[in-house]
ZAGU-173505 format. One record per residue (C-alpha): residue number from 1; x, y negated, z negated. Coordinates in pm, 1 decimal. Example, Ala and Ser with C-alpha at 12.3 -4.5 7.8 and 13.67 -1.06 7.14 Angstrom:
2
> 1 / 1230.0 / 450.0 / -780.0
> 2 / 1367.0 / 106.0 / -714.0
// end
This chain:
165
> 1 / 7617.1 / -11497.2 / -11922.5
> 2 / 7538.8 / -11490.6 / -12304.9
> 3 / 7309.9 / -11719.1 / -12569.9
> 4 / 7430.6 / -12075.8 / -12527.8
> 5 / 7714.4 / -12191.0 / -12835.5
> 6 / 7590.4 / -12547.9 / -12985.1
> 7 / 7827.3 / -12809.1 / -12858.2
> 8 / 8033.0 / -12960.4 / -13142.0
> 9 / 7990.4 / -13336.2 / -13100.6
> 10 / 8125.0 / -13630.3 / -13297.8
> 11 / 7881.4 / -13717.4 / -13581.4
> 12 / 7861.0 / -14089.9 / -13451.4
> 13 / 7663.6 / -13949.6 / -13099.4
> 14 / 7457.9 / -13713.2 / -13270.6
> 15 / 7347.9 / -14064.0 / -13478.9
> 16 / 7303.0 / -14253.2 / -13152.9
> 17 / 7076.9 / -13997.1 / -12999.9
> 18 / 6889.8 / -13963.2 / -13349.1
> 19 / 6814.3 / -14283.5 / -13311.7
> 20 / 6625.1 / -14275.6 / -13023.4
> 21 / 6421.6 / -13902.8 / -13159.8
> 22 / 6669.0 / -13696.7 / -12931.4
> 23 / 6832.3 / -13390.1 / -13100.9
> 24 / 7112.1 / -13396.0 / -12864.7
> 25 / 7268.8 / -13038.8 / -12966.6
> 26 / 6983.7 / -12866.7 / -12917.1
> 27 / 6868.7 / -13055.0 / -12623.7
> 28 / 7208.2 / -13031.0 / -12418.6
> 29 / 7304.6 / -12809.5 / -12153.2
> 30 / 7549.2 / -12729.2 / -11865.9
> 31 / 7315.2 / -12803.3 / -11650.2
> 32 / 7165.7 / -12520.8 / -11377.2
> 33 / 7459.9 / -12495.3 / -11213.5
> 34 / 7691.5 / -12442.6 / -11513.5
> 35 / 7465.9 / -12212.1 / -11671.1
> 36 / 7407.8 / -11993.2 / -11375.5
> 37 / 7810.9 / -11988.9 / -11371.4
> 38 / 7879.4 / -11913.2 / -11731.6
> 39 / 8027.1 / -12224.8 / -11846.6
> 40 / 7993.9 / -12315.0 / -12190.9
> 41 / 8060.1 / -12662.2 / -12332.5
> 42 / 8248.2 / -12615.7 / -12675.6
> 43 / 8355.8 / -12918.0 / -12759.8
> 44 / 8190.9 / -13236.5 / -12643.4
> 45 / 8315.8 / -13632.6 / -12695.1
> 46 / 8423.2 / -13945.8 / -12499.1
> 47 / 8794.9 / -13867.2 / -12583.5
> 48 / 8805.1 / -13494.5 / -12493.3
> 49 / 8557.6 / -13254.4 / -12397.2
> 50 / 8603.1 / -12849.9 / -12364.3
> 51 / 8442.7 / -12571.0 / -12219.6
> 52 / 8484.2 / -12241.4 / -12095.2
> 53 / 8399.0 / -12031.7 / -11753.1
> 54 / 8422.7 / -11673.1 / -11675.3
> 55 / 8648.4 / -11596.3 / -11371.1
> 56 / 8361.2 / -11274.7 / -11303.1
> 57 / 8059.9 / -11353.1 / -11089.9
> 58 / 8306.8 / -11670.4 / -10969.2
> 59 / 8517.7 / -11539.5 / -10745.9
> 60 / 8601.3 / -11619.2 / -10372.2
> 61 / 8595.0 / -11280.4 / -10096.6
> 62 / 8973.4 / -11192.4 / -10237.4
> 63 / 8879.0 / -11173.0 / -10599.6
> 64 / 9085.2 / -11452.1 / -10690.5
> 65 / 8885.8 / -11741.2 / -10891.4
> 66 / 8690.4 / -11959.0 / -10638.7
> 67 / 8797.6 / -12344.6 / -10575.2
> 68 / 8447.1 / -12446.1 / -10586.2
> 69 / 8390.3 / -12291.0 / -10947.1
> 70 / 8668.5 / -12471.4 / -11071.5
> 71 / 8578.9 / -12796.0 / -10892.3
> 72 / 8209.0 / -12703.2 / -11052.6
> 73 / 8382.7 / -12679.5 / -11411.4
> 74 / 8577.3 / -12975.8 / -11368.2
> 75 / 8294.3 / -13189.5 / -11290.9
> 76 / 8079.7 / -13053.4 / -11570.5
> 77 / 8336.1 / -13144.1 / -11860.3
> 78 / 8405.3 / -13498.8 / -11645.3
> 79 / 8042.7 / -13575.8 / -11616.4
> 80 / 7976.0 / -13485.3 / -11997.7
> 81 / 8275.4 / -13756.4 / -12148.9
> 82 / 8164.7 / -14007.4 / -11868.9
> 83 / 7793.8 / -13956.2 / -12003.8
> 84 / 7903.2 / -13988.8 / -12381.3
> 85 / 8171.6 / -14292.7 / -12313.7
> 86 / 7866.8 / -14460.2 / -12146.7
> 87 / 7642.4 / -14404.3 / -12458.0
> 88 / 7253.7 / -14350.4 / -12408.9
> 89 / 7210.3 / -14695.6 / -12207.4
> 90 / 7396.0 / -14547.1 / -11903.0
> 91 / 7383.4 / -14260.0 / -11655.9
> 92 / 7689.2 / -14118.8 / -11549.1
> 93 / 7732.0 / -14034.8 / -11167.2
> 94 / 8003.9 / -13819.2 / -10997.1
> 95 / 8146.9 / -14073.2 / -10705.7
> 96 / 8507.7 / -13861.2 / -10656.0
> 97 / 8665.3 / -13539.4 / -10736.1
> 98 / 8939.8 / -13401.6 / -10654.1
> 99 / 9103.9 / -13071.8 / -10717.9
> 100 / 9471.1 / -12900.2 / -10695.2
> 101 / 9458.1 / -12546.2 / -10767.2
> 102 / 9791.3 / -12394.3 / -10895.6
> 103 / 9748.8 / -12012.7 / -10948.8
> 104 / 9486.6 / -11787.9 / -10877.0
> 105 / 9327.6 / -11549.2 / -11141.9
> 106 / 9127.4 / -11258.7 / -11104.5
> 107 / 8992.8 / -11185.0 / -11423.0
> 108 / 8904.9 / -11364.3 / -11780.9
> 109 / 8791.1 / -11686.7 / -11888.9
> 110 / 8965.4 / -12004.0 / -11800.6
> 111 / 8925.4 / -12289.2 / -12000.7
> 112 / 8904.9 / -12652.0 / -11923.9
> 113 / 9004.0 / -12993.5 / -12093.6
> 114 / 8868.4 / -13305.1 / -11992.0
> 115 / 9032.2 / -13611.1 / -12130.5
> 116 / 8972.6 / -14006.5 / -11991.4
> 117 / 9242.8 / -14175.2 / -11777.2
> 118 / 9000.0 / -14472.6 / -11796.7
> 119 / 8698.4 / -14578.7 / -11951.6
> 120 / 8558.6 / -14881.2 / -11847.4
> 121 / 8201.2 / -15075.2 / -11863.8
> 122 / 8122.9 / -14943.0 / -11459.8
> 123 / 8313.9 / -14610.1 / -11462.3
> 124 / 8533.8 / -14346.2 / -11587.1
> 125 / 8789.4 / -14174.5 / -11504.7
> 126 / 8862.8 / -13809.6 / -11657.6
> 127 / 9189.7 / -13570.7 / -11593.7
> 128 / 9069.3 / -13209.9 / -11637.9
> 129 / 9316.7 / -12926.3 / -11727.3
> 130 / 9208.1 / -12583.0 / -11606.5
> 131 / 9421.2 / -12303.3 / -11755.3
> 132 / 9388.7 / -11934.2 / -11766.1
> 133 / 9409.2 / -11723.6 / -12127.1
> 134 / 9790.4 / -11765.7 / -12134.3
> 135 / 9798.0 / -12096.7 / -12136.1
> 136 / 9894.6 / -12103.0 / -11793.9
> 137 / 9772.1 / -12428.6 / -11544.0
> 138 / 9529.9 / -12315.3 / -11295.4
> 139 / 9356.6 / -12615.6 / -11145.3
> 140 / 9391.3 / -12990.6 / -11192.9
> 141 / 9136.1 / -13203.4 / -11151.5
> 142 / 9086.2 / -13593.3 / -11162.0
> 143 / 8695.3 / -13692.6 / -11159.7
> 144 / 8551.0 / -14072.6 / -11145.9
> 145 / 8213.3 / -14141.3 / -11210.8
> 146 / 8003.2 / -14436.5 / -11189.8
> 147 / 7835.5 / -14561.6 / -11501.5
> 148 / 7467.6 / -14691.1 / -11380.4
> 149 / 7211.4 / -14894.8 / -11608.1
> 150 / 6950.6 / -14655.1 / -11767.3
> 151 / 6616.5 / -14807.0 / -11563.1
> 152 / 6381.1 / -14979.9 / -11810.2
> 153 / 6060.9 / -14758.9 / -11691.7
> 154 / 6245.6 / -14399.8 / -11836.4
> 155 / 6381.4 / -14355.6 / -12165.1
> 156 / 6793.6 / -14290.4 / -12176.9
> 157 / 6770.9 / -13955.3 / -12330.5
> 158 / 6527.7 / -13839.5 / -12003.0
> 159 / 6764.0 / -14015.0 / -11785.4
> 160 / 7038.9 / -13818.0 / -11915.8
> 161 / 6874.2 / -13452.1 / -11856.8
> 162 / 6856.1 / -13567.5 / -11526.5
> 163 / 7180.9 / -13683.9 / -11508.8
> 164 / 7498.2 / -13506.0 / -11278.5
> 165 / 7649.9 / -13295.2 / -11553.1
// end
């Protein structure tokens, strides 16, 4: 699955976490499942999150990209956007995910782009468009995350590491 790339974050996000003593780009990952599936986050901010995932290794018995793999990519990207929207005082927890699969893919890399539909105080909803290497839409997903306050006994950055992304 290769070496983890450093994610491009907006400077204000890096500064927010640096004020807490956290090097967010060094700490950040796609989570255990995302890493196992080869998810790479390329760009992350509250306005847009971009990531890729290989089709190989993430297929169903017929050799097509598994719908569940598309759901993992969509939830990962939408959760990251929700987390960054909520800031260091919130934890993003996925509460609703739906995916519409438009076409099958047998090889290559798919790219997901998550953009906000709603960014409120207690919830955030992101639309995630997953496309193949020719730019054809493979899946459209929508993820809503609940934004919960970080417990006082837990440093905000530690809660982030355990959140749902």
